[in-house]
C-alpha positions as CSV (number, residue, x, y, z in Angstrom):
1,M,81.0,106.5,64.7
2,F,83.0,108.7,67.2
3,A,81.5,107.1,70.2
4,I,82.1,103.6,68.7
5,R,85.7,104.5,68.1
6,C,86.1,105.8,71.6
7,L,84.6,102.7,73.1
8,G,86.7,100.4,70.9
9,V,90.0,102.2,71.7
10,S,89.2,102.3,75.4
11,L,88.4,98.6,75.6
12,A,91.5,97.8,73.7
13,F,93.7,99.8,76.0
14,F,92.0,98.4,79.0
15,L,92.9,94.9,77.9
16,L,96.5,95.8,77.0
17,V,97.1,97.4,80.4
18,Y,95.3,94.6,82.2
19,V,97.4,91.9,80.5
20,V,100.7,93.8,81.0
21,F,100.1,94.3,84.7
22,S,98.8,90.8,85.2
23,V,101.9,89.3,83.6
24,A,104.1,91.5,85.8
25,V,102.2,90.5,89.0
26,V,102.3,86.8,88.1
27,S,106.1,87.1,87.5
28,G,107.0,89.1,90.5
29,W,104.6,88.5,93.4
30,R,106.8,85.8,95.0
31,Q,109.7,88.3,95.3
32,V,107.4,90.9,96.8
33,R,106.1,88.3,99.3
34,R,109.6,87.4,100.4
35,V,110.2,91.1,101.2
36,G,106.7,91.3,102.8
37,N,107.3,88.3,105.1
38,R,108.9,90.8,107.5
39,L,105.5,92.5,107.9
40,S,102.7,91.4,110.2
41,A,100.3,88.9,108.8
42,R,97.6,91.5,108.5
43,R,99.8,93.8,106.4
44,L,101.1,90.9,104.3
45,A,97.5,89.9,103.5
46,T,96.7,93.5,102.6
47,L,99.9,93.7,100.4
48,L,99.0,90.5,98.5
49,F,95.4,91.7,98.0
50,I,96.7,94.9,96.6
51,L,98.9,93.0,94.2
52,R,96.1,90.8,93.1
53,S,93.8,93.8,92.5
54,L,96.5,95.9,90.8
55,P,95.9,94.8,87.2
56,C,92.2,95.6,87.2
57,A,92.7,98.8,89.2
58,A,95.5,100.0,87.0
59,A,93.5,99.2,83.8
60,V,90.4,101.1,85.1
61,L,92.5,104.1,86.3
62,I,94.5,104.5,83.1
63,T,91.5,103.9,80.9
64,L,89.1,106.3,82.6
65,G,91.8,108.8,83.7
66,F,93.8,109.1,80.5
67,V,92.5,107.1,77.5
68,V,88.9,108.3,77.5
69,P,89.7,112.0,78.4
70,S,92.5,112.1,75.7
71,F,90.1,110.7,73.1
72,L,87.2,113.0,74.0
73,L,89.4,116.2,74.2
74,L,91.9,115.7,71.4
75,E,90.3,113.5,68.8
76,P,88.6,115.5,66.0
77,R,84.9,114.6,65.8
78,V,84.5,115.6,62.2
79,V,87.0,113.0,60.9
80,A,85.3,109.8,59.6
81,E,88.2,107.6,60.6
82,P,87.4,103.9,60.4
83,I,88.3,101.5,63.3
84,G,91.2,99.2,62.5
85,E,91.1,95.5,63.0
86,I,93.5,95.6,65.9
87,P,91.3,97.8,68.2
88,L,88.2,95.9,67.1
89,T,89.9,92.5,68.0
90,L,91.3,93.7,71.3
91,G,88.0,95.3,72.2
92,A,86.1,92.1,71.5
93,C,88.6,90.2,73.7
94,C,88.1,92.8,76.4
95,V,84.3,92.3,76.3
96,A,84.9,88.5,76.5
97,L,87.1,89.1,79.5
98,F,84.3,91.1,81.2
99,A,81.8,88.4,80.4
100,G,84.0,85.6,81.6
101,G,84.7,87.5,84.9
102,A,81.0,88.1,85.4
103,W,80.1,84.5,84.7
104,N,82.8,83.2,87.1
105,A,81.5,85.5,89.9
106,I,77.9,84.7,89.4
107,A,78.6,80.9,89.1
108,A,80.6,81.0,92.4
109,Q,77.9,82.9,94.1
110,M,75.2,80.5,92.9
111,R,77.2,77.4,93.9
112,T,77.9,78.8,97.3
113,S,74.3,79.8,97.8
114,R,73.0,76.3,97.0
115,T,75.6,74.7,99.3
116,V,75.0,77.0,102.2
117,A,71.2,76.5,101.8
118,G,71.7,72.8,102.2
119,W,73.8,73.3,105.4
120,L,71.1,75.6,106.8
121,Q,68.3,73.0,106.6
122,G,67.2,72.3,110.1
123,A,69.7,75.0,111.5
124,S,68.9,76.9,114.6
125,A,70.0,80.4,115.6
126,A,72.5,80.7,118.5
127,S,74.1,83.4,120.5
128,G,77.7,84.2,121.4
129,C,79.0,85.6,118.1
130,D,77.9,89.2,118.1
131,P,77.6,91.2,115.9
132,V,77.5,88.4,113.3
133,P,74.6,86.0,113.3
134,L,75.5,82.5,114.5
135,F,73.7,79.3,113.3
136,R,74.1,75.8,114.6
137,I,73.9,73.3,111.7
138,R,73.4,69.6,111.6
139,P,76.1,68.5,109.1
140,S,79.5,67.9,110.7
141,S,81.2,69.6,107.7
142,P,81.9,72.5,107.7
143,A,82.8,72.4,111.3
144,L,83.0,76.2,111.5
145,T,82.8,78.7,108.7
146,V,81.6,82.1,107.7
147,S,79.5,82.5,104.6
148,G,78.1,85.4,102.7
149,W,79.6,88.9,101.9
150,R,76.5,91.1,102.0
151,Q,74.9,89.6,105.1
152,P,77.6,87.3,106.5
153,R,76.8,84.6,109.1
154,V,78.8,82.1,111.0
155,L,77.9,78.4,110.7
156,L,78.9,76.1,113.6
157,S,78.2,72.3,113.4
158,N,76.8,70.6,116.4
159,A,79.7,68.1,116.2
160,A,82.3,70.9,116.5
161,A,80.4,72.6,119.3
162,A,80.4,69.4,121.3
163,L,84.1,68.9,120.6
164,L,85.4,72.4,121.7
165,N,85.4,73.7,125.2
166,Q,84.1,77.2,125.9
167,Q,87.4,79.0,125.6
168,E,88.3,77.2,122.4
169,L,84.9,78.1,120.9
170,E,85.2,81.7,121.8
171,S,88.6,82.0,120.2
172,A,87.4,80.2,117.1
173,L,84.4,82.5,116.8
174,R,86.6,85.6,117.2
175,H,88.7,84.3,114.3
176,E,85.6,84.1,112.1
177,I,84.5,87.6,113.1
178,A,87.9,88.9,112.0
179,H,87.2,87.5,108.5
180,V,83.9,89.2,108.4
181,R,85.4,92.6,109.5
182,R,88.1,92.3,106.8
183,R,85.4,91.3,104.2
184,D,87.5,88.4,103.0
185,N,84.6,86.7,101.3
186,L,84.0,89.8,99.2
187,K,87.7,89.8,98.3
188,K,87.4,86.2,97.1
189,L,84.4,87.2,95.0
190,M,86.5,90.0,93.4
191,F,89.2,87.4,92.6
192,R,86.7,85.3,90.7
193,S,85.6,88.3,88.6
194,C,89.2,89.3,87.6
195,G,90.7,86.1,86.4
196,F,94.0,85.6,84.8
197,P,96.2,82.5,84.3
198,G,98.8,82.0,87.0
199,M,97.1,83.9,89.7
200,A,96.2,80.8,91.8
201,G,99.5,80.9,93.7
202,L,99.0,84.5,94.7
203,E,95.5,83.8,95.8
204,A,96.7,80.9,97.9
205,G,99.4,83.1,99.4
206,W,96.8,85.7,100.3
207,S,94.5,83.1,101.8
208,E,97.3,81.8,104.0
209,A,98.2,85.3,105.2
210,A,94.5,86.2,105.7
211,E,94.1,83.1,108.0
212,M,97.1,84.1,110.0
213,A,95.9,87.7,110.3
214,A,92.5,86.4,111.6
215,D,94.4,84.3,114.1
216,D,96.3,87.3,115.4
217,A,93.1,89.3,115.6
218,A,91.4,86.6,117.6
219,V,93.9,86.4,120.4
220,S,95.3,88.9,122.9
221,N,97.4,86.7,125.2
222,G,99.2,83.4,125.2
223,G,96.3,81.6,126.8
224,E,93.9,82.6,124.0
225,A,96.5,81.7,121.4
226,L,96.8,78.1,122.9
227,D,93.0,77.9,123.0
228,L,92.8,78.7,119.3
229,A,95.6,76.3,118.4
230,S,93.8,73.6,120.3
231,A,90.6,74.4,118.3
232,L,92.5,74.1,115.1
233,I,93.9,70.7,116.0
234,K,90.5,69.4,117.1
235,L,88.6,70.7,114.0
236,S,91.3,69.5,111.6
237,R,89.9,66.0,111.8
238,F,86.7,67.1,109.9
239,A,86.6,66.8,106.2
240,S,87.4,69.8,104.0
241,V,84.5,71.5,102.4
242,H,84.2,71.7,98.6
243,G,81.7,73.5,96.4
244,A,81.3,76.7,98.5
245,T,83.9,79.1,97.1
246,L,82.7,82.2,98.9
247,T,83.1,80.8,102.4
248,I,86.0,80.8,104.8
249,G,86.4,78.0,107.4
250,L,88.5,78.0,110.5
251,V,90.4,75.1,109.0
252,E,90.8,75.6,105.3
253,D,93.3,72.7,104.8
254,S,95.2,70.2,106.8
255,G,98.6,70.7,105.2
256,S,101.7,72.8,105.9
257,G,99.6,76.0,106.1
258,L,97.7,74.6,109.1
259,N,100.9,73.4,110.8
260,A,102.4,76.9,110.3
261,R,99.4,78.5,111.9
262,I,99.5,76.2,114.9
263,A,103.2,76.8,115.3
264,R,102.7,80.6,115.3
265,L,100.0,80.3,117.9
266,V,102.0,78.1,120.2
267,S,104.9,80.6,120.0
268,W,102.6,83.6,120.3
269,E,104.2,87.0,120.7
270,E,102.5,90.1,121.9
271,R,104.6,92.4,119.8
272,R,103.5,90.6,116.6
273,V,99.9,91.1,117.4
274,A,100.4,94.7,118.3
275,S,102.1,95.4,115.0
276,S,99.3,93.6,113.1
277,R,96.8,96.0,114.7
278,S,98.8,99.1,114.0
279,L,97.2,101.7,111.7
280,F,98.2,102.8,108.2
281,P,101.7,104.4,108.2
282,W,100.6,108.0,107.9
283,Y,104.2,109.1,107.4
284,L,103.7,108.0,103.7
285,A,101.1,110.7,103.2
286,P,103.5,113.3,102.0
287,T,104.8,110.9,99.4
288,F,101.3,110.3,98.1
289,A,100.6,114.0,98.1
290,A,103.7,114.7,96.1
291,C,102.7,112.0,93.5
292,I,99.3,113.5,93.1
293,L,100.7,117.0,92.7
294,S,103.2,115.8,90.1
295,M,100.4,114.0,88.2
296,V,98.3,117.2,88.2
297,V,101.3,119.1,86.7
298,I,102.0,116.7,83.9
299,Y,98.4,115.6,83.2
300,G,98.0,117.7,80.1
301,G,101.2,116.4,78.5
302,A,100.3,112.8,79.5
303,L,96.9,113.2,77.8
304,S,98.7,114.2,74.6
305,R,101.1,111.2,74.7
306,V,98.2,108.9,75.4
307,H,96.3,110.3,72.4
308,D,99.3,109.7,70.2
309,L,99.2,106.1,71.3
310,T,95.5,105.8,70.5
311,E,96.2,107.2,67.1
312,W,98.9,104.6,66.5
313,L,96.6,101.9,67.7
314,V,93.7,103.0,65.4
315,R,96.0,103.0,62.4
């Protein structure tokens, strides 16, 4: 009974924390993005990914770091205290949340695998995209995309290869390699497993920033930027790909996002790329160290407060 009560309370708190943080993120991510627009595309994409991951990360941290230890250390094991309807209901909803997230992730992976398998029929291996495998495929769409998150590969259609010159193709392939290095397909899989209503706008904002970050990583001078812009214009005539959620194409859409990317490349600035490649601001390390030290100092009192909350929830 003690283990069941611990599990029920932990799941209930996980759900409550997840919902509270998700509502906060859905309500405030646009304001955060407006401030983050001053950052490089790479840092903006990282910031938006952190925001999207925050509800699940906070729920896991609070549940495993506070709720479970407070219950195990402070809850009497000899008391045959029944589980109330509230924690049982919330726990069941949390299990449904886990099951739905797992289903979404598995379904997205299966749909993508079937679609990519169709693209690869009659494909041939090619060179020029080290260290990521490159395959030439027969279908015209996708023109150029990276698929997979465990063993990523770049798929290039024969029609796109014939349309691009050598410089444009090299810039486009560097763009796809940048997506692989940042594990963007794995991030998209994580989004599918942590669903919440209203997150679509944040995910679209992250996708736009991730494309611009990959653009910046693919070019090092104005000539390469113009080559990539030319590749975007040429490949924008191909139809968009549907049904392969866990892939990232060079041209994800043909709307305002694509126009903004082309405009950025045409007006390429070396300082912008340099800032996007800068490292984590290590001057923030003392702040993080102070936060960790403060948490260690107040941890015992925090466990007592959390245990009081679990007692209130059980009743």
